Every structure is written in structure tokens, then in C-alpha cells.
N, C-alpha and C positions, 0 to 999 in steps of 0.2 A: 515328324514329331520328336523333339529332343528330350521330353520328359520320360522318365522311366515309369513303366506301368506293368501290372500283372492282371490277368483275368482268370477266373475259375468259376465253374458251374455253368448251367444253361438256363435259359428262360429270359424273362423281362430284366433289363439291365438296372443294376444299382451301382452308382459311382460314389466312392467314399473319399472325402477330402480330410486329411489328418490335421492335427494340431500343430502350431509352430513349436520349435524347440525339439521336436522329435521327427519321425518320418513315417512312411506308410506301414512300417512294421507294427505300429500300435494297433493295427487291425488284425494281427495274426491269430487272435483267438476268436474274434467274432466273424471274420470273413468266411472261414470254412463252414460255420453254422448256417449263415445266410445262403452260401453257395449250394446247399442241398436243395434249394427251391428256386434260386434266381442266378442270373449271371452277375457276378460281383467283380467290379473293376476297382482296384486300388492303385494309387500312384504317388510318387514322391514329388512334392511341390518344388518349385525352383529353388535351388540352393540347399536342398535336404536330400538325405539318402543317396540314391544313385543318379539324381538329376543334376544338370549343370548349374553352377553358381550364377547368380544374376550379374550381368555386366552393365546393365543400364536399368532405369526404373522399370519395375515389374507390375503387371496387372494380373492378379490371381484369377480374376473373372475371365479375362481373355485367354489366359493359359488353359483354363478349364474348357472354354468354348473350342479352342483349337484341338484339344484332346478328344472331345466328343466328335468333332468333325472328322478327325483322323480315323476314329474307330467306326465311323458311319452310323453314329447313334443319333437319332432325330428327337427322341423323347425318353427321359430317364427319371428314375427316382434318385434324388441327391441326398447324401448323408454327409454332414460336416461337423467336425469337432473343434471347439474353441475358435481360433481365427478361421479354421476351415468352415465352421458354421457361419461365420460372418461372410466368407467368400460365396458359399452356396446360397445364402440369403440374397446377396447382391446379384448373383447370377440369375436367380429366379425373377427378380425385379427387372433385370436387363433383357433377359431372353425367356419370357414366360412360356412361349410355345414349346420350349425344349424340356420343360419340367413336368413330370407326372405327379410327383409328390415331393415334399420337402421335409427332411428330418434334421433337426439341429440338436447337438449334444453340447451342453454348457457353452453356448456360443458367445463370442463378442459381437459387437454391433456398431456399424459405422454411424458416426454422429453422436454416440453415447458419451456423456461426460463422466469420467471415472472419478471416484471419491479421492479425497486427499490421502486417506489411509493407503489406498492402492497405489497411487502415483508416487507417494513417498517411498513405498516399499520397492517399486520398480526402479526408482532413482538410486536407492541403496544397492540394488543388484548391479545396475549398470556402472556404478562407480568402481566396481572391481575390475573392469576391463583394463588391459587385455589379459588379466590373469584367469585363464580358462578354468582351472580347478576351483578357484575362488568363486567365479561366476556360477559354476554348476552347483557348488555347495549352497550359496545364498539363494539361488533360484529354487532349488528343491527343498529348501527349508521353509518355503511359504506354507501358510496354514492350509491351503487348498491341495497340498500333496501329503497331508499328514497320514492318511490311511495307506496310500501306496508305499510311502517310504518306511512304513512300519511292517510291511508284509513281504511276500516272496518275490514281488515284481520290482523291488527296489533297485537291484543291480542292473536289470534290463533298462529301466527308465534312466538311470544314471549313465549307462553306456550310450543310449540314444542322444541324451542331452549333451554329453561330452563331444560326441561326433558332430552334432549340430554346431556347437560353439566353436569347435576347432575349424570347421569349414567357414564359418562366418568371418573369422579373423585371418584366415589364410587364403581364401579363394574369392570371397565376395568383393565385387568392385562397386556395387551400388546397394544402398539400403532403403531406397525409396519404393514404397508400394503405392500404386495408383488405384483409387477407388472411384466408382461411378458417382455422379452427382445428379440430383441431390442425394444426400446420405439416406441409407435405408431407414433410419429411425423416423424420418419424415414421411415414409411411404409404405409402412407395414400394412396399412389397409388395402393396398393394391395387390397383395399376394392372394391370388385366386385359388391356388391349389390347396389341397388338404395338407396340413402341417402338424408335425409332432415336435414338441420341445421337451427334451429330457435333461435332467441335471441331477447331480448328487446333492445331498443335504449339506455336506461339509465343503463349503465354498466361501469365497469372499461375499460380503453383503451385496456388492454390485451385481452379482449374478441374479439375485432375486429381483433387483430393480430392472434388469434387462428382461426377465420373465414377465414383469408387469407390462412393459412396452409391447411384448409379443402378444399380449391379450387382445391387441387391436387387429390381429390377423383374423379375418372373418371365419375361417374354418380351421381351428387349432385345438389340439389336445395336449395336455401336459402330463408328464410322468416324473416322479421324484424317486430316486433310489436312496433310501434312508441312510445306508452305511457307506455310500460312495462319496469320493472326493472328485477332483477335477479329472483324474485319470481313470474313471470308471470303465473306460474301454479296456483296461488291463485287469482291473480288480473285479469287475462285475459283468464280464463279457456275456455270460449265458443269460443273465437277467436283461441286459441291454438288447441282446438279440431277440429275446421273447417280446419285448415291447415293440421292436421294429417289425417283427413278423406279424404280431397282433394288429398293428396299425395298417400295414400294407394289405393284409387280408380283409380289412374292414370289419373286424370283430368288435362287439360293443365294449364300451369303457369298463363295464363291471365284470368282464371275463376274469377268471381266476388265473393267476400266474403260478404255475406249479414249481417254477424255479426260483421263486422269491425267497430271499434269505431272511 
């Protein structure tokens, strides 16, 4: 296995797939909380953190499968953030027998058509390439980072994003990501496991449209963190961990969250 990974805790396994643009360190606050009750595995996706850069088209789903097989894990709870959420959703549809529960945090979704507002913003960010400092500034100026960039995690997020962008332009040989067909947006009804969808309120409108699509999952629960933006894994780790623990332990929807801000 060439992907870098870390394990902490004991018990049933939880595998966490981070957002693009950062690396597995985004879980540094939440993983220790969950590791008090479960075995938590975090890893750097290909081309991020301490994992090797992609040299040919990459399948995030197959990378995850190889990691689980390397670790001898036959059935796990999957947690994915942003494109990591997209990857674990596609994994669940492709390898359903390997998934105990599915938790997606502000996920993207294969087959979803993004708004003109969002695609124009992405185009404006990409137009700054290969100026890494400019790319980072434009990316983190997005409205879905407003809370994080105004708080104490600003420098950490900037450091992770800068490291990611630097690797993209100095080490990556391929930028193509391969996704299973048909796209997940056409198959959400096939997700048989209990699913939790978490997002912050401060997001692009597209996130709420993706949430509407996920309502087609037969057994799904939704949680919204009112003051969170896209990086609530940094800004609201305790509340996020509470929702995940509450879901895994099968507690009722109306349980009180003592950590809610």
C-alpha cells in the first residue's frame, strides 16, 4: 500500500476520507474524539499529504478498496468530506458489502450539475494557475470558507492548501479522476446502509441541492451545523463528532447535543 495512513483507538473501524485541497490533517481534532470509542483510520489521498502524486488516471474508489484490503478490514463505517464524501458514496454503491454505515460531510456528488455561479467561480480560481499564492488566495476567498478564514484555523487551512497546490504543480503527472458508472446521482436509492448527511449552513446553494438528492437514500438522517462553513471539520469538530457518535450508536434524532454552540 503506497498511501500514507494512520490508525488510533480500538474497536469497530471508522475510515475517514478528507476533502480535496487539504490532507488527512483536517481530521486532527475529530479523530482523537472518535478514537475513544472506535478504531479510526485516516489517510492521505493520492497526491496529498504524505501520499505519492498521481502518475496516471486515479480512481479514489479503488484506492480506498486497496487500503481496506491492505488493512484486512472487511466492513467499515465510512466518513467522507467534500470530494471525500463523493468518493465514499461511490464506494458504498460499488462495494456495498464492505460498508456498515455511511457518513458524508458537505459532499460533492458524481453526476450533479453545478450552478453557473459555482462553475464561474471555479474558473476564476483556476485562471490564476500556475501562481500558487494567487490560487490559494482566490480559493480561500470563497464564501464557503468565510467562517474558517475569520477564525483561529485560518493559517492551518492556508498551509494545507498551499502544500496541496504546490504538489499539484510540481509532482502531479495526471489530473484525471475515474469515477464508477452510472454516476451516483442516478443510484442513490440503491444505498442500503444507514446514512448521515452533515453540512454547515454557510455554503454554496449547490450544497443544499445535493442534500435534496440525498433524500432519496432510503435510510438517511440530516444534520445542519448552523454556524459552520465548508471546513466545519476544523471549526466545529466537537459538534461534528457528537453527531457522528450519536448516529453510530443509534440514538434517536431528538437527543440533546450538549456540545451545540
